[in-house]
Residue frames as a rotation matrix with the C-alpha (Angstrom) as fourth column:
MET 1
0.568 -0.823 0.020 -2.31
0.294 0.180 -0.939 -19.08
0.769 0.539 0.344 1.14
ALA 2
0.557 -0.420 -0.717 0.52
0.798 0.029 0.603 -19.02
-0.232 -0.907 0.351 3.76
ALA 3
0.929 -0.309 -0.202 2.40
-0.322 -0.946 -0.036 -15.85
-0.180 0.099 -0.979 4.21
PRO 4
0.557 -0.813 -0.168 5.87
0.287 0.379 -0.880 -16.05
0.779 0.442 0.445 2.59
SER 5
0.701 -0.472 -0.534 8.99
0.504 -0.202 0.840 -15.66
-0.504 -0.858 0.096 4.97
LEU 6
0.388 -0.541 0.746 10.84
0.645 -0.419 -0.639 -12.70
0.659 0.729 0.186 3.37
PRO 7
-0.484 -0.582 -0.654 13.24
0.856 -0.470 -0.216 -10.31
-0.182 -0.664 0.725 4.97
LEU 8
0.603 0.679 0.418 11.47
0.670 -0.716 0.198 -7.11
0.434 0.161 -0.887 5.66
ARG 9
-0.421 -0.689 -0.590 13.22
0.871 -0.489 -0.051 -3.78
-0.253 -0.535 0.806 6.25
PRO 10
0.616 0.529 -0.584 12.34
0.330 -0.846 -0.418 -0.05
-0.716 0.065 -0.696 6.27
ALA 11
0.514 -0.361 0.778 13.41
0.790 -0.156 -0.594 1.79
0.336 0.919 0.205 3.14
THR 12
-0.015 -0.554 -0.833 16.02
0.537 -0.707 0.460 4.45
-0.843 -0.440 0.308 3.03
ALA 13
0.454 0.317 -0.833 16.25
-0.329 -0.809 -0.487 7.36
-0.828 0.495 -0.262 0.64
ALA 14
-0.608 -0.685 -0.401 18.67
-0.664 0.163 0.730 5.35
-0.435 0.710 -0.554 -1.59
ASP 15
-0.689 0.387 0.612 15.67
0.406 0.906 -0.116 3.03
-0.600 0.168 -0.782 -2.18
ALA 16
-0.112 0.788 -0.606 13.39
-0.230 -0.614 -0.755 5.65
-0.967 0.055 0.250 -3.57
PRO 17
-0.326 0.014 -0.945 14.05
-0.940 -0.112 0.323 4.84
-0.102 0.994 0.049 -7.39
ARG 18
-0.958 -0.017 -0.285 13.66
-0.073 0.980 0.187 1.13
0.276 0.200 -0.940 -6.85
ILE 19
-0.641 0.758 -0.120 10.40
0.367 0.166 -0.915 1.73
-0.674 -0.630 -0.385 -4.98
ALA 20
-0.127 0.525 -0.842 9.07
-0.686 -0.659 -0.307 4.12
-0.716 0.539 0.444 -7.75
ALA 21
-0.632 -0.173 -0.755 9.89
-0.746 0.399 0.533 1.44
0.209 0.901 -0.382 -10.39
LEU 22
-0.977 0.209 -0.040 8.24
0.209 0.916 -0.343 -1.28
-0.035 -0.343 -0.939 -8.40
VAL 23
-0.408 0.868 -0.283 5.13
0.188 -0.223 -0.956 0.65
-0.893 -0.444 -0.072 -7.68
ASN 24
-0.180 0.268 -0.946 4.84
-0.874 -0.485 0.029 1.87
-0.452 0.832 0.322 -11.42
ALA 25
-0.797 -0.075 -0.599 5.09
-0.437 0.757 0.487 -1.74
0.417 0.650 -0.636 -12.58
ALA 26
-0.877 0.459 -0.142 2.57
0.446 0.671 -0.593 -3.02
-0.177 -0.583 -0.793 -10.08
PHE 27
-0.172 0.837 -0.520 0.07
0.113 -0.508 -0.854 -0.21
-0.979 -0.205 -0.007 -10.86
GLN 28
-0.943 -0.212 -0.256 0.19
-0.236 -0.115 0.965 -0.88
-0.234 0.970 0.059 -14.57
VAL 29
-0.650 0.758 0.052 -3.21
0.759 0.645 0.086 -2.54
0.032 0.095 -0.995 -14.04
GLU 30
-0.047 0.625 -0.779 -4.66
0.545 -0.638 -0.544 0.96
-0.837 -0.451 -0.310 -13.49
ARG 31
-0.877 -0.451 -0.168 -3.78
0.113 -0.533 0.839 2.17
-0.468 0.716 0.518 -17.05
PHE 32
-0.514 0.775 0.367 -7.45
0.808 0.295 0.510 1.57
0.288 0.559 -0.778 -18.07
PHE 33
0.644 0.765 -0.033 -8.53
0.734 -0.604 0.310 4.62
0.217 -0.224 -0.950 -16.11
VAL 34
0.802 -0.365 -0.472 -5.38
0.002 -0.789 0.615 6.67
-0.597 -0.494 -0.632 -15.32
GLU 35
0.792 -0.576 0.202 -2.47
0.154 -0.132 -0.979 8.04
0.591 0.807 -0.016 -17.53
GLY 36
0.313 -0.792 0.525 1.10
-0.594 -0.594 -0.542 8.28
0.741 -0.142 -0.656 -16.59
ASP 37
-0.529 -0.568 -0.631 3.34
0.207 0.634 -0.745 6.82
0.823 -0.525 -0.218 -13.80
ARG 38
0.539 0.672 -0.507 1.75
0.595 0.122 0.795 6.41
0.596 -0.730 -0.334 -10.26
ILE 39
0.910 -0.294 -0.293 4.64
0.120 -0.489 0.864 7.86
-0.397 -0.822 -0.409 -8.46
SER 40
0.520 -0.848 0.098 8.28
-0.203 -0.234 -0.951 9.33
0.830 0.475 -0.294 -9.02
ALA 41
-0.020 -0.675 -0.738 11.28
0.785 0.446 -0.429 8.75
0.619 -0.588 0.521 -6.96
ASP 42
-0.807 -0.203 0.555 11.04
-0.084 -0.890 -0.449 12.41
0.585 -0.409 0.700 -5.65
GLU 43
0.105 0.933 0.343 7.46
-0.657 -0.194 0.729 11.73
0.747 -0.302 0.592 -4.56
VAL 44
0.553 0.013 -0.833 8.55
0.399 0.874 0.278 8.51
0.731 -0.487 0.478 -2.71
ALA 45
-0.542 -0.815 -0.207 11.34
0.664 -0.264 -0.700 10.56
0.515 -0.517 0.684 -0.96
SER 46
-0.523 0.487 0.699 8.66
-0.510 -0.836 0.201 13.15
0.683 -0.251 0.686 -0.03
MET 47
0.499 0.856 -0.135 6.47
-0.414 0.373 0.830 10.55
0.761 -0.359 0.541 1.48
MET 48
0.154 -0.510 -0.846 9.28
0.645 0.701 -0.304 9.12
0.748 -0.499 0.437 3.51
ALA 49
-0.735 -0.349 0.581 9.43
-0.122 -0.775 -0.620 12.38
0.666 -0.527 0.527 5.52
ARG 50
-0.073 0.869 0.489 5.84
-0.917 -0.252 0.311 11.51
0.393 -0.425 0.815 6.85
GLY 51
0.723 0.466 0.510 5.87
-0.601 0.789 0.131 7.78
-0.341 -0.401 0.850 7.01
SER 52
-0.349 -0.882 0.317 7.81
-0.599 0.470 0.649 4.63
-0.721 0.036 -0.692 6.06
PHE 53
0.483 0.328 -0.812 8.03
-0.796 0.550 -0.251 2.25
0.364 0.768 0.527 3.20
LEU 54
0.162 -0.317 0.934 8.50
-0.607 0.714 0.348 -1.31
-0.778 -0.624 -0.077 4.21
LEU 55
0.082 -0.299 -0.951 10.37
-0.980 0.149 -0.131 -3.48
0.181 0.943 -0.281 1.81
ALA 56
0.633 0.011 0.774 10.12
-0.200 0.968 0.150 -7.16
-0.748 -0.249 0.615 1.27
GLU 57
0.216 -0.671 -0.709 13.21
-0.976 -0.135 -0.170 -8.46
0.019 0.729 -0.684 -0.61
ASP 58
0.876 -0.065 0.478 14.32
0.035 0.997 0.072 -11.85
-0.481 -0.046 0.875 -1.86
GLU 59
0.022 -0.944 0.328 18.08
1.000 0.016 -0.020 -12.06
0.014 0.328 0.945 -2.32
ASP 60
-0.757 -0.338 -0.559 18.72
0.379 -0.924 0.045 -8.42
-0.532 -0.178 0.828 -3.55
ALA 61
-0.680 0.615 0.400 15.36
0.313 -0.250 0.916 -8.25
0.663 0.748 -0.023 -5.62
LEU 62
-0.837 0.536 0.115 12.69
-0.483 -0.622 -0.617 -5.97
-0.259 -0.571 0.779 -4.41
VAL 63
-0.860 0.511 0.009 9.58
0.473 0.790 0.389 -8.20
0.192 0.339 -0.921 -4.27
GLY 64
0.160 0.981 0.110 7.11
0.760 -0.193 0.621 -5.85
0.630 -0.016 -0.776 -2.67
CYS 65
-0.889 -0.452 0.066 6.51
0.324 -0.726 -0.606 -2.62
0.323 -0.518 0.793 -0.70
VAL 66
0.236 0.960 -0.148 3.97
0.871 -0.141 0.471 -0.90
0.431 -0.240 -0.870 1.38
TYR 67
-0.568 -0.239 0.787 3.59
-0.052 -0.944 -0.325 2.69
0.821 -0.225 0.524 2.71
ALA 68
0.243 0.616 -0.749 2.65
0.860 0.220 0.460 3.05
0.448 -0.756 -0.476 6.46
GLU 69
-0.603 -0.318 0.731 2.05
0.043 -0.929 -0.368 6.33
0.796 -0.191 0.574 8.12
PRO 70
-0.363 0.385 -0.849 1.04
0.931 0.112 -0.347 6.65
-0.038 -0.916 -0.399 11.81
ARG 71
-0.520 0.265 0.812 -1.48
0.094 -0.927 0.362 9.51
0.849 0.265 0.457 12.14
GLY 72
-0.360 0.449 0.818 -2.35
-0.898 -0.406 -0.172 9.75
0.255 -0.796 0.549 15.69
GLU 73
-0.158 0.361 0.919 -4.80
-0.626 0.683 -0.376 7.04
-0.764 -0.635 0.118 16.57
SER 74
0.878 0.398 0.264 -5.21
0.004 0.546 -0.838 5.83
-0.478 0.737 0.478 12.91
GLY 75
-0.307 -0.935 0.177 -2.58
0.037 0.174 0.984 4.55
-0.951 0.309 -0.018 10.61
TYR 76
0.580 0.420 -0.698 -2.62
-0.674 -0.233 -0.701 5.00
-0.457 0.877 0.148 6.88
LEU 77
-0.164 -0.568 0.807 -1.62
0.220 0.776 0.591 2.12
-0.962 0.275 -0.002 4.55
GLY 78
0.678 0.331 -0.657 -0.88
-0.482 -0.475 -0.736 2.93
-0.556 0.815 -0.163 0.81
LEU 79
0.297 -0.589 -0.752 0.83
-0.949 -0.091 -0.303 1.97
0.110 0.803 -0.585 -2.34
LEU 80
0.236 -0.160 0.959 0.67
-0.310 0.922 0.230 -1.74
-0.921 -0.351 0.168 -1.63
SER 81
0.549 -0.220 -0.806 2.83
-0.825 0.010 -0.565 -3.01
0.132 0.975 -0.176 -4.57
VAL 82
0.304 -0.491 0.816 4.08
-0.114 0.832 0.543 -6.51
-0.946 -0.258 0.197 -5.33
ASP 83
-0.679 -0.560 -0.475 6.33
-0.593 0.037 0.804 -7.36
-0.433 0.828 -0.357 -8.33
PRO 84
0.103 0.780 -0.617 3.91
-0.994 0.065 -0.083 -8.72
-0.025 0.622 0.783 -11.05
ALA 85
-0.181 -0.341 -0.923 5.86
-0.472 0.853 -0.222 -11.97
0.863 0.396 -0.315 -11.25
ARG 86
-0.951 -0.235 -0.202 5.36
0.084 0.432 -0.898 -12.56
0.299 -0.870 -0.391 -7.39
GLN 87
-0.413 0.812 0.414 1.63
-0.907 -0.406 -0.108 -11.75
0.080 -0.420 0.904 -7.09
ALA 88
0.523 0.821 -0.229 -0.86
-0.727 0.570 0.383 -14.11
0.445 -0.034 0.895 -5.80
GLN 89
0.078 -0.614 -0.786 1.82
0.199 0.782 -0.591 -15.74
0.977 -0.110 0.183 -3.59
GLY 90
0.572 0.268 -0.775 0.92
0.793 0.060 0.606 -14.10
0.209 -0.961 -0.178 -0.17
VAL 91
-0.540 -0.836 0.095 3.31
0.787 -0.542 -0.294 -11.16
0.298 -0.084 0.951 -0.51
GLY 92
-0.362 0.487 0.795 0.60
-0.071 -0.864 0.498 -8.66
0.929 0.123 0.348 -0.41
ARG 93
0.678 0.708 -0.195 -0.94
0.079 0.194 0.978 -10.17
0.731 -0.679 0.076 2.73
PHE 94
0.152 -0.780 -0.607 2.58
0.981 0.192 -0.001 -10.32
0.118 -0.595 0.795 4.44
LEU 95
-0.683 -0.449 0.577 3.06
0.475 -0.872 -0.117 -6.60
0.555 0.194 0.809 3.51
VAL 96
0.073 0.782 0.619 -0.35
-0.161 -0.603 0.781 -5.49
0.984 -0.157 0.081 4.91
ALA 97
0.761 0.137 -0.634 0.28
0.524 0.445 0.726 -7.34
0.381 -0.885 0.267 8.15
ALA 98
-0.221 -0.954 -0.202 3.70
0.956 -0.171 -0.238 -5.62
0.193 -0.245 0.950 8.43
ALA 99
-0.608 0.062 0.792 2.19
0.050 -0.992 0.116 -2.12
0.793 0.110 0.600 7.93
GLU 100
0.568 0.813 0.125 -0.46
-0.062 -0.109 0.992 -2.89
0.820 -0.572 -0.011 10.49
ASP 101
0.507 -0.443 -0.739 2.21
0.856 0.362 0.370 -3.93
0.103 -0.820 0.563 13.05
HIS 102
-0.573 -0.722 0.389 4.30
0.690 -0.680 -0.246 -0.77
0.442 0.128 0.888 12.19
CYS 103
-0.306 0.500 0.810 1.35
-0.254 -0.863 0.437 1.50
0.918 -0.072 0.391 13.00
ARG 104
0.727 0.551 -0.409 0.14
0.224 0.373 0.900 -0.64
0.649 -0.747 0.148 15.98
ARG 105
0.068 -0.781 -0.621 3.62
0.992 0.122 -0.045 -0.20
0.111 -0.613 0.782 17.53
ALA 106
-0.825 -0.286 0.488 3.25
0.269 -0.957 -0.106 3.66
0.497 0.044 0.866 16.98
GLY 107
-0.838 0.508 -0.201 0.00
0.098 -0.223 -0.970 3.53
-0.537 -0.832 0.137 19.08
CYS 108
-0.657 0.637 -0.403 -2.47
-0.701 -0.320 0.637 3.47
0.276 0.701 0.657 16.22
ARG 109
-0.562 0.572 0.597 -5.91
-0.305 0.528 -0.793 1.83
-0.769 -0.627 -0.122 16.95
ARG 110
0.552 0.804 0.223 -7.22
0.071 0.222 -0.973 1.79
-0.831 0.553 0.065 13.50
MET 111
-0.631 -0.752 0.189 -5.83
0.307 -0.019 0.951 1.34
-0.712 0.658 0.243 9.95
ASP 112
0.516 0.790 -0.331 -7.33
-0.045 -0.361 -0.931 3.22
-0.856 0.495 -0.151 6.97
MET 113
-0.668 -0.662 0.339 -6.65
0.339 0.134 0.931 3.06
-0.662 0.737 0.135 3.30
LEU 114
0.182 0.673 -0.717 -8.04
-0.612 -0.493 -0.618 4.52
-0.770 0.551 0.321 0.08
ILE 115
-0.628 -0.261 0.733 -8.67
0.433 0.666 0.608 2.28
-0.647 0.699 -0.305 -2.95
VAL 116
-0.766 0.339 -0.546 -10.07
-0.616 -0.628 0.475 3.43
-0.182 0.700 0.690 -6.32
ASN 117
-0.029 0.886 0.463 -13.58
-0.571 0.366 -0.735 2.16
-0.820 -0.286 0.496 -6.91
LEU 118
0.545 0.194 -0.816 -12.76
-0.833 0.233 -0.502 1.00
0.093 0.953 0.288 -10.45
ARG 119
-0.560 -0.755 -0.341 -10.37
-0.657 0.656 -0.372 -1.66
0.504 0.016 -0.864 -8.98
THR 120
0.367 0.919 0.146 -13.24
-0.810 0.238 0.535 -4.02
0.457 -0.315 0.832 -8.21
GLU 121
0.347 -0.281 -0.895 -10.87
0.213 0.953 -0.217 -6.83
0.913 -0.115 0.390 -7.20
LEU 122
-0.589 -0.754 0.292 -9.49
-0.090 -0.297 -0.950 -4.83
0.803 -0.586 0.107 -4.26
PRO 123
-0.041 0.639 0.769 -12.54
-0.917 -0.329 0.225 -4.65
0.397 -0.695 0.599 -1.83
PRO 124
0.867 0.400 -0.299 -12.96
-0.287 0.889 0.357 -8.45
0.409 -0.224 0.885 -1.57
PHE 125
0.179 -0.848 -0.498 -9.23
0.312 0.529 -0.789 -8.86
0.933 -0.014 0.360 -0.97
TYR 126
-0.706 -0.392 0.590 -9.04
-0.281 -0.609 -0.742 -6.30
0.650 -0.689 0.320 1.84
ARG 127
0.319 0.876 0.361 -12.35
-0.836 0.080 0.543 -7.69
0.447 -0.475 0.758 3.31
ARG 128
0.695 -0.212 -0.687 -10.54
0.204 0.974 -0.094 -11.10
0.690 -0.074 0.720 3.69
LEU 129
-0.411 -0.900 -0.149 -7.90
0.511 -0.092 -0.855 -9.23
0.755 -0.427 0.497 5.71
GLY 130
-0.301 0.369 -0.879 -10.49
0.946 -0.003 -0.325 -7.72
-0.123 -0.929 -0.348 8.07
TYR 131
-0.957 -0.004 -0.290 -11.16
-0.019 -0.997 0.074 -4.30
-0.290 0.076 0.954 6.45
ALA 132
-0.061 0.977 0.206 -14.63
0.896 0.144 -0.419 -2.85
-0.439 0.159 -0.884 5.85
GLU 133
-0.326 0.022 0.945 -15.79
0.631 -0.739 0.236 0.00
0.703 0.674 0.227 3.70
SER 134
-0.162 0.302 -0.939 -16.07
0.895 -0.356 -0.269 3.15
-0.415 -0.884 -0.212 5.89
GLY 135
0.387 0.363 -0.848 -16.67
0.026 -0.923 -0.383 6.10
-0.922 0.126 -0.367 3.39
THR 136
0.484 -0.144 0.863 -15.67
0.875 0.067 -0.480 7.65
0.012 0.987 0.158 0.17
ALA 137
0.124 -0.483 -0.867 -13.39
0.236 -0.834 0.499 10.39
-0.964 -0.266 0.010 -1.00
PRO 138
0.879 0.129 -0.458 -12.94
-0.377 -0.398 -0.836 12.37
-0.290 0.908 -0.302 -4.31
PHE 139
0.352 -0.844 0.404 -10.13
0.898 0.426 0.108 11.21
-0.263 0.325 0.908 -6.66
PRO 140
-0.134 -0.514 -0.847 -7.71
0.258 -0.844 0.471 14.03
-0.957 -0.155 0.246 -7.27
ASP 141
0.873 0.438 0.213 -8.60
0.356 -0.276 -0.893 16.16
-0.332 0.855 -0.398 -10.23
ASN 142
0.134 -0.941 -0.312 -5.03
-0.132 -0.328 0.935 16.16
-0.982 -0.084 -0.168 -11.64
GLY 143
0.336 0.019 -0.942 -5.88
-0.910 -0.252 -0.330 15.59
-0.243 0.968 -0.067 -15.39
ARG 144
-0.751 -0.651 -0.112 -4.60
-0.654 0.709 0.263 12.01
-0.092 0.271 -0.958 -15.24
ALA 145
-0.415 0.632 0.654 -7.96
0.129 0.752 -0.646 10.02
-0.901 -0.184 -0.394 -14.81
THR 146
-0.945 0.092 -0.314 -9.60
-0.326 -0.188 0.927 9.08
0.026 0.978 0.208 -18.03
GLN 147
-0.253 0.913 -0.319 -12.74
0.391 0.398 0.830 7.84
0.885 0.085 -0.458 -16.37
ARG 148
0.237 0.417 0.877 -14.91
-0.687 -0.566 0.455 9.19
0.687 -0.711 0.152 -13.62
CYS 149
-0.003 -0.171 -0.985 -13.81
0.530 0.835 -0.147 7.43
0.848 -0.523 0.088 -10.35
HIS 150
0.498 0.036 0.866 -13.53
-0.666 -0.623 0.409 8.00
0.555 -0.781 -0.286 -6.56
PHE 151
-0.708 -0.690 -0.150 -11.89
-0.374 0.546 -0.750 6.48
0.599 -0.475 -0.645 -3.62
ILE 152
0.572 0.712 -0.408 -13.45
-0.039 0.520 0.853 3.95
0.819 -0.472 0.325 -1.35
ARG 153
-0.196 -0.667 0.719 -12.14
-0.866 -0.227 -0.446 4.28
0.460 -0.710 -0.533 2.26
MET 154
0.518 0.302 -0.800 -11.61
0.101 0.908 0.408 0.97
0.849 -0.292 0.440 3.91
SER 155
-0.004 -0.433 0.901 -10.77
-0.874 -0.437 -0.214 0.68
0.486 -0.789 -0.376 7.65
LYS 156
0.337 0.083 -0.938 -9.84
0.240 0.956 0.171 -1.97
0.910 -0.282 0.302 10.24
PRO 157
0.804 -0.096 0.587 -9.49
-0.566 -0.428 0.705 -1.76
0.183 -0.899 -0.399 13.98
LEU 158
-0.074 -0.909 -0.410 -6.01
-0.278 0.414 -0.867 -2.79
0.958 0.050 -0.283 15.11
ASP 159
0.904 0.328 -0.275 -6.16
0.095 0.472 0.877 -5.15
0.417 -0.818 0.395 18.09
ALA 160
0.473 -0.725 0.501 -3.43
-0.856 -0.513 0.065 -4.14
0.210 -0.459 -0.863 20.60
ALA 161
0.471 -0.314 0.824 -2.82
-0.421 0.741 0.523 -7.77
-0.775 -0.594 0.217 21.42
ALA 162
0.911 -0.117 0.396 -1.96
0.397 0.511 -0.763 -8.69
-0.113 0.852 0.512 17.81
GLY 163
0.635 -0.722 0.276 1.50
-0.081 -0.417 -0.905 -8.32
0.768 0.552 -0.324 16.39
């Protein structure tokens, strides 16, 4: 699928409620193993102090977002979210590439992410984008998980010549 041509911009604090609404809509698929909203506007704002949300918009509609945080030589990609009505149209791939470019420009040589093992559709998607499993991590014991689960760490080297 060809990547869409969408305007991309960094989020501002004023975008936090829209980002939270989009993430929570996109993460409804996790209701089979976790209770409650994925994130609040306050949590989005807190994350903005450490990293950036990149927004893809169509007209004034928020189509997708991704969180990118440079952490020295590695970058962290998280909360990839696409409006459910726009999924399977290349928006996720477009946003992953944008997050990688963001971290590459900050000097990162590797991109890391954590995905929940119960989301079995995610590893094949990220493998197609060049990621490989590189470890595991515990899922937070915050009382929201309704099934035992853990994170799979996926990583990808960032080629300095790309982007």
